[in-house]
N, C-alpha and C positions, 0 to 999 in steps of 0.2 A: 511655827506658823509660816515663817519665811520659806520653808521647804515646800509648802503646798500653796503658796501665794499665787503662782502662775496658774495652777489648776483652778483655784477658786475664781481668779480673774477671768479666765477663759470660759468657765462654766457660766458665769454671769453674763458675759458677752454673748454667748451662744443662745442662752435662754432669752435674753433681751431681743436678739435677732428674731427668734421664733415669734415673739409677741409683735414686733414691728412688722414681720412678714404677714402675720394674721391681719394686722391693720391695713397693710397695703392691699392684700387680697380683697378685703372687705370694701375698701375705697374704689377698687377697680371693678367692683360689682361681681366678683367671682364667688361671693357668698350668697348670691341670688340666682345667677345663671351659672350652672355648674358644667357648662360645655367645655370650659378651659381647665377643668380640675386636674387632668393628667399633666398638662403643661405646667400648671402652677405647682403641683407636687414635685415634678422633676426639677424645676428651678429651685424649689426649697431644698431639695436634697443636694443639689450641686453647691448651693451656698453653704449648707451645713458642712459638706465635705471640705470645701475650701477653708472655712473657719477652723475646722478640726485640724487641717494640715498646718495652718498658720499657728495654731496653739503648739503643735509639735515643734515647729521651727523656733518659736519663742523659747520654749523650755530648753531645747538643744542649745541654742545660741546664748541664752542669758543665764542659764543655771549650770549647764554642763560644759561651758566654754567651747562649744561646737564639736565636742567629742563625747559620744555615748555609745553604749552597747545596746544590743537588741533587748536585753533584759531591762535596762534602764528606760528605754523608750516604751517597751511593753507595759512596765509598771506605771509610767506616767499616763499612758493611754487608758489603761484599765481604771485607774483612779479617776481620771477625768470623765470617762464613761459612766462610772458609778455616780459621780456628782450630777451629771446630766440626767441620768435615769431617775434620781431622787427628785430633782427639780422640775422635771418635765410635767408632772401633773399640775404644778403651779402655773406653768405657761399655758397649758391646755385650759385650765380654769379661767385665767385672765382672758384668753382669746374668746372662748365660747360663752362666758358670762358677762364680760364687760365690753369687749371690742365688737363682737358679733353675736349678740344674744338671740337672734332669730335664725342662726345658722342651721340648726337641726330642723326647724319648721320649714325653712326654705328648701333644704335638701330633700325632705320628705315630699313636699309639694312638687318639686321638680321631677322626682322619680315617679310620683303618682301620675303626673301629666304625660310621662313617657310610657305609662302602663307597665311598669316593671314589677310591681308587687302590690299587695294590699297595704292599707294604712297600718294595720296591726303588725304585719311583718316588718315594715319599715321602722316603726316605733321601737321594735325590739333590737334592731341593728344600728340605729342612728340615735345615740343618746350619749350623755356626758360620760357615764361609766365606761362604756365600750371605747369611746374616743380616748379616754385616759389610758386604758389598757393598751390600746393600739399604739399610742404615743410612747409608752414605756417600753413595749416590746420592740418597736422600730428603733428607738434610741439605743437600747441595749444591743440589739443585733447589729445595727450599722456601726455602732461605736466599737464593738469587739472586732468586727471584720476589718474596719479601716485602721484600727489600732495595730492589728497584726501586719497589715500591708504597710502602713507608714513606719512602723518599727523596723521592718525588714529593709525598706528603701533607705531610711535615714540613718541606719546604724553605720558607724565608721570607725569604731574602736573595737578591737577584738576582745572577746570575753577574757577574763583573767586566766582561765584554764588554757585557752587556745594560745595566749601569749607565752605562758610558761612552757607548754609543750613544744612550741616552735623554737624557743631558746634552748631547751634541753636537746632537741634534735640537732641543732647547729653545734652544740658543745660536743656531742658524741662523734661527730664526723671528723 
């Protein structure tokens, strides 16, 4: 359990952040007036990426004693991404059923007022099922992409094979 404690801790922190972010968006009126939805989404992604990076630093500094390979970092990130992907539907449910239960109705009314589609079309694309799918896909894709990036950036210990090969080359000279 201790081996995965940091992953579980950060998964809980990030999922809690998503719920708090949904609360903040709702309190700011962004779940009634969707003119700020692009900015709100970008800010959410920035905070998500920062939290993900902090999770990587935490694991590197406190479990691997500030030294880890690309593979160790990648394994950590993939496991954390898996946890976040599994927990994301819970966060979506809390946000859209408890924090902002009128979200989909408000979004549909907002888009109807803009003349963007018919009510039937909007009902098909703005609902809990599709929002959960979107959340899962976004979490999985962003998690994998940033895991690769952070693993590459934060690696500072050569892979065992690279270390052995380097030593062998020195001995042969």
